Structures are given as C-alpha cells and as structure tokens.
N, C-alpha and C positions, 0 to 999 in steps of 0.2 A: 068811799070818802069818809074821813073822820073829822070831827070838829072837837078841838082840844082847847081847854082853858089852862093857861100856864101862869102861875104866880111865883115870881122870883123875888126873894127878900134878901137884901144885903144890909149888914150893919157894921159900921166901923167904930171901934172903941179905942179911945186914946188914953194912954197912961197918965198924961197930964193934959190940961186944956190946950187945944190947938187954937192959935190966934187966927188962922185962916187956912183954907184948903182949896185946892184946885183939882177938879176931877173930870174924867171921861168914863162913860159907861157904854158897853156894847151888849145889850141884853134884849133888844127889840127884834122880834122875828121879821124876816124879810118878806116883802111882797114879790111873789114870783109866779111863773106860769102854773106850777102845780101846788102853790101854797098861797092862800088868800088871807090876809089879815083883816078880820071882821071888826075888831076893836082893840085899842091899845092905850094904856095909860101908865105914867110913871109919877109917883108921888114921893116927895122928899120931906124929911123932918130933921132939922128945921126947914121950913118951906123957903125955897129960893127958886128963881127963874131957871128954866131948863131950855137950852138951845139945842137944835138938831142940825146935823150935817151928815154928809156921806163921805167916807174915807176913800182912798185910792183903790180899794178892793171891792167897793160897793156895799160896805157894811154901814148900817145906821149908827151914828155916834151921838150920844147925849152929852152935852158939856155944861158944867155948872161950877160956880165957886161960892164958897161960904166965907164972908169977910167979917166974921165976928167970932169971939171965943166960943168954943164948943168942945164937949167931952165925948160926944158920939154923933154919928151921922147915920140916919136910917133911910133906906130906899126900898120902895115896893113897886115892882113892875107887874102889871096884869094884862094879859093878852088872850084874845080868843082868835084862833086861827083854824081855817078849814084846809085840810090837806088831802089832795087827790093825786096819787102817783100811779101811773100805769107802768107796765113792763117796758124796760128800756131796750130799744134795738141798738145793738152795738155792731157797727160795720167791721168787717175784717180788714185790718190795716197792718202793714209791716212796721217794724221799728224804723226802717229806713224812711218810710213815708211819713211817720210821725216826726222824725228828726227834721225832715225837709219842711214840714209845716211849722215846726218850732223856730226854725231859722228866720221865718218871715212873720212871726207873731211875737210882739213884746209880751203879751199876756202869757203865752206858753213858755217863752224863754225865762220869764221871771219865776215860773213855777218849776224850773229845772235847777235852780240854784240851791245848793245845800246851805243850811244855816247851822250855827253852833248847836242848835237843838236837834237837828235831823241828821247831822253828819254820821254816816253809817260805819260801824267797825267792820273789820274784815269778815267776821262771821255772817253779818247781814249782807254784805256785798256778795259773798259766796251763795247764800240762800237765793238772792235775786238772780244770779247767773244760772243757778240750777233750775229755776222756775221759768226762765225766759224761752219763749218760742218766737224766734225772730220774725216769722211771717204772720203772727197773730198777737198783736199788742193787747187786745181785750182779754183773751184767754190767759196770757202771761200775767197781766196785772191782777186779775181775779185770783189766780193760783198763788201769786206772790202774797197778796193780802191775807189769804187764808192760811198760808204757812206762817206768816208773822203772828196772826191771831192764835194759832195753835201752839206757837213756841213760847209765848209770853202769858203767864198766868195773871189774871186780874186779882190784885191784892192792894187794898187801900192802905195808905200810911207808910209805904216803903220808899216812896219818892216824893218830891216836892215839885212846885211849878218851875223850879230852876233845873230839874233833872234833865239829862240829855238822852237821846236814843241809845247812845253807848252805855249809859248808866243802867237803863232799863234792860238792855240786852244782857249785860253782865249779871244782873240780878235774876234774870229770867222771870221778872214780875214787874207790875206797875199798874197804873190806872189807864183809862181810855186815852188821855192826853199822851202818855208815854207810848202806848201801842200805835197810835196814829203817827207819832214822830218816827218810830221805827219803820212803819210802812212807807212813809214819805221818803225816808232816806233810801230804802231799798228800791222803790220805784224810780226815783231820780237817778240812782246809780246805774241803771240799765237803759237810760234814755227816755223814760216815760214821764212826761210832766204830771205833777200831782200837787194838790193843794189841801190845806188843813181846813176843816169845817167845824165850826162850833155851833151848838144848838141845844136842844132838849130832847129827851127820850121818855116816853111813857114806859115804865119798867115791866109792865105785864104784857105777855104775848096775847092774852085774851082779856082786855080791859073790861071792867064792869062799868056800864054806863051810869054816870051821875056820881060815882064814888071818887072823892079826892084822895090821892095817894102821894106819898113822898116820891117825887120824881128825881130826875137827874139832869144836871148840866152836863152835856155829853160832847164828845168829839169823835169825828170819823174822817174819812178821806174821800176825795174825788180824784180820779185819774183820767187822763185824756187818751181816748182810743178812737179818734175820729169825732167824738163828742165827749163831754164831761159825764162821767159815770160815778155815782156815789156808792161807797161800800163801807160797812161798819165792821172793821176787823176785830173789835173787842167782842162783839156778839156773833161774828161770823154770819152776818146777814146783809142782803142788799138794803139800801135805804128805802123805808116804807112809810106808811101813814102814821106810824108812832113817832117818827122823827120830825122835828121842827128845826128849820135852818135859821140861824141868827147871823152868822158871818163867815167869811172866808179869808184866808191869808196864806203866807208861806209857812207859818208855824203858830204856836200858841201866842207868841209875843205880839202878833198882829191883831189878835182878837180877845184879849183878856176881858172878863166881864166888867172889871173896874180897874182903872189906872189913875193914880193921882199923887200929889205931893201935899205936904202940910207944913205950916210954920209953927214949930213948937218943940218942946223937949220931951225926951222919952220915946217909947215905942208905941206902936198901934197894932191892932189885930182885927181881922175881919171874920164875921160869922155869916154864913149863907145857908139858905134853904130854898128848895124848889118843890112846888106842889102842882101836880098835873091831874086834870079831870077830863075824862072822855064825856063830852056832852051829847054827841050823836055819832 
C-alpha cells in the first residue's frame, strides 16, 4: 500500500478583467475499493462557495461561480489518498461473449461509441485487428495497448487538448491524453468496451518517502474483459500504487480538470502544476 499526497494548483489569468465566471473542476480523487481518500480540500482565491456533485460517469465535480470583476482565479486542491492495488484476475472471455454482455449493458455500450477524439484512422484499425485473439479479449486488449504505447513516442508540446487520435497517430507522437485516445479507438474498433481515465501519477518508479516532486496529471485506459482492467499505455505498465484515479469517461472531454466560461473581453490562459509526495 502507498499513501500519497497530491497538490494540484490551477490559475486562470485573464487578459482583461472578467465580470463573472462559471466553472466546473474535476480534480478530486475518487473513493473506491482499492483507493481510500483520507483527506481532501479545495481552496479558491477569490474565495467563493464550492458545490459538489457527481456526474453521470461517477466523477466528483466541484462547481462555483465568481460574480465580481477579477483578473485571475487561483485554485489549490490538496488530497491524501491511500492506494492498495492487488494483481487483477482477468477471466478468459471471447469477443463474442463480450459483445453479448455489451448488448445488455448501457454502461458497456456507452464505452463502445467512438468520439471525435478517439475515431481511429485505418492504421490504428489494422493494428487492432492484428493484435486481436477472438477467444481471449484480455490478452488481445493488453497486446493492443502495448502496441499503441510502443508506436507513439511521448513528446510534449506537439499536440493540444483538441488533438485527435488521428492527429497523434499521424505525428507518431503526443502526450498521455493522445496515447489513451489512440488506445481507446483501437480497442473499440474490435468490439472491446474501453473508457478514458484521468488521474495522477507519481513519476518515480522508486519514490523517495517524504520527498515532494513535480508530479503529473495523467491519463490511461480501462478495458472490459469480463471486468474492468486498467492499463497505462504511455508507460507500458498496469495500473499500480503510483496511480491515483480522479475520473472516467468516453474521452478527455468528459473529465477535463477545469471547464468554464467567463463574461469579458480578450483571452485567458491557464497555468497548472502538480506536486506528489509519497508519505508511506
């Protein structure tokens, strides 16, 4: 088991004063069987009330509005979470069996629909077909995610939050969000339900206890092979005790850390940082 402290800071800066802004944040880790939230807080500057709700995918959403002129908006989320993940038993299921389950489950059916961000180009569809073992969805999904991770080089700055799986595939590079979108498109193209997961990752494979480091807002995938199985195609590893789950959805657009609108002229920009500390 690991106990991690995550501090996520977001700052919105406005070119000209915003008269009002309306915002949603999805940065609070989930309470789950293998992940226990020990403490969690979000502070806002200027200070305004924060309401909490849960969206249709089970992600915690913080909602707030600022109804006075402001030139910046600062948010700091601090969470301590205990993560204890054991090896996942993946039953052997055929594609036909998974398709049958999908027909009777709205949750699975929803995670079979391609989105503009995940729609796979022909090269990705061919990669998925080549990796498919019709009698073993679990082995197929794992091999497929590994091939995607090996095919796309992690390079920051070459894509944006609006880039698609097809964009990243054409470049042969991108960030974790892009690699997850390519993997989702590939999995869904061969009949395997898959969902986008947002969260945090301690960047060190052997973290030093008590040392705060620059962490990562991260993304990976979960595929259905009789049960949901998580895999990190960017780092080519199963989901472990360095991963902290924040939210799930069909793609990035379902789980952005901050979404909002403001009343004002000019542009805005966001600055973000994540700090992760292994406490135990």
